[in-house]
C-alpha positions in Angstrom: 30.1 -12.6 -46.7 29.7 -15.0 -49.6 29.4 -12.0 -52.0 32.6 -10.4 -50.6 34.5 -13.8 -50.8 33.3 -14.3 -54.4 34.4 -10.7 -55.3 37.9 -11.4 -53.8 38.1 -14.7 -55.7 37.0 -13.0 -58.9 39.7 -10.4 -58.3 42.2 -13.2 -58.0 41.1 -14.5 -61.3 41.4 -11.2 -63.0 44.8 -10.6 -61.5 45.9 -13.9 -63.1 44.2 -13.3 -66.5 45.9 -10.0 -67.1 49.5 -11.2 -67.2 48.4 -14.3 -69.2 46.8 -12.2 -71.9 49.7 -9.7 -71.7 52.2 -12.5 -72.3 50.1 -13.9 -75.2 49.9 -10.4 -76.8 53.7 -9.9 -76.3 54.5 -13.2 -78.1 51.9 -12.5 -80.8 53.7 -9.2 -81.6 56.8 -11.3 -82.5 58.7 -11.3 -79.2 59.9 -14.3 -77.4 58.4 -15.6 -74.1 58.7 -13.0 -71.4 60.2 -15.6 -69.0 63.3 -15.7 -71.2 64.0 -12.0 -70.4 63.8 -12.9 -66.7 66.6 -15.4 -67.0 68.7 -14.3 -70.0 70.1 -11.2 -71.5 69.1 -10.2 -75.0 72.4 -11.4 -76.3 72.0 -14.8 -74.7 68.6 -15.1 -76.1 69.9 -14.4 -79.6 72.5 -17.2 -79.3 69.8 -19.8 -78.5 68.9 -22.3 -81.2 65.8 -21.3 -83.2 64.2 -24.7 -82.4 64.7 -24.2 -78.7 63.2 -20.7 -78.9 60.2 -22.0 -80.9 59.6 -24.7 -78.2 59.8 -22.2 -75.4 57.5 -19.8 -77.2 55.1 -22.7 -77.9 55.0 -23.7 -74.3 54.5 -20.1 -73.2 51.5 -19.8 -75.6 50.1 -23.1 -74.3 50.5 -22.4 -70.6 49.3 -18.8 -70.8 46.3 -19.8 -72.8 45.5 -22.5 -70.1 45.8 -19.9 -67.4 43.4 -17.5 -69.1 40.9 -20.2 -69.9 41.1 -21.7 -66.4 40.6 -18.4 -64.7 37.7 -17.6 -67.0 36.1 -20.9 -66.1 36.7 -20.2 -62.4 34.9 -16.8 -62.8 32.0 -18.6 -64.4 31.8 -21.2 -61.6 32.0 -18.4 -59.0 29.2 -16.4 -60.7 26.9 -19.3 -61.7 27.4 -21.8 -58.8 29.2 -20.5 -55.8 27.0 -17.5 -55.4 24.0 -19.8 -55.6 25.4 -21.6 -52.6 26.2 -24.8 -54.5 28.7 -26.4 -52.1 30.3 -28.7 -54.7 31.7 -25.5 -56.4 33.6 -24.5 -53.3 35.4 -27.9 -53.2 36.1 -27.8 -56.9 37.5 -24.2 -56.7 39.5 -24.8 -53.6 41.1 -28.0 -55.0 42.0 -26.3 -58.3 43.4 -23.3 -56.5 45.4 -25.5 -54.1 46.9 -27.4 -57.0 47.8 -24.3 -58.9 49.3 -22.6 -55.9 51.4 -25.6 -55.1 52.6 -25.8 -58.8 53.4 -22.0 -58.6 55.6 -22.5 -55.5 57.4 -25.5 -57.1 57.8 -23.7 -60.4 59.2 -20.6 -58.7 61.6 -22.6 -56.6 63.0 -24.3 -59.8 62.7 -21.2 -61.9 64.1 -18.1 -60.2 62.9 -17.9 -56.6 62.0 -14.3 -57.2 58.2 -14.6 -57.1 57.9 -15.8 -53.5 56.3 -12.5 -52.3 53.8 -12.6 -55.2 52.9 -16.2 -54.5 52.4 -15.5 -50.9 50.1 -12.6 -51.7 48.2 -14.7 -54.1 47.8 -17.4 -51.5 46.6 -14.8 -48.9 44.0 -13.5 -51.4 42.7 -17.0 -52.0 42.7 -17.8 -48.3 40.7 -14.7 -47.4 38.3 -15.3 -50.3 37.7 -18.9 -49.5 37.5 -18.2 -45.8 34.7 -15.7 -46.3 32.9 -18.2 -48.6 33.2 -21.1 -46.3 31.9 -19.2 -43.4 28.6 -18.5 -45.1 28.3 -21.7 -47.1 28.9 -24.1 -44.1 28.3 -22.1 -40.9 24.8 -21.0 -41.9 23.8 -24.5 -42.8 24.9 -25.7 -39.3 23.0 -22.8 -37.7 19.8 -23.6 -39.7 20.0 -27.2 -38.6 20.0 -26.0 -35.0 17.0 -23.9 -35.5 14.9 -26.7 -37.1 12.5 -28.6 -34.9 13.2 -32.3 -34.4 
């Protein structure tokens, strides 16, 4: 079950890396941050001050880079530590995911409120992945303690 949970968590990482890389490539090609198109029309974007657009694009580059790097590191921790049954990695991954999901819900509420279904699906994927991992990481250790002679 640990392998299946790790695969699900790895899939979550890849599903988060793809839009991050896509947004970075979109901006690199000379476009403005994709989030602007979610909120404003093309005409409204053209009326924005160039400094404001530069700040928005800079933040989009920074945040998407952080998302890609974080998810890459999570993949590494899953492969190198979680699959070796190192329990500390479960707590690190779960804490990081909890913080990110909470930030996602807060951001969506302030931003547009249109990503609620995606956030719920993301949370469900994480819950299933962590649930499968916790079952094998912690239930098997409790079972093995019962089998040990005193």
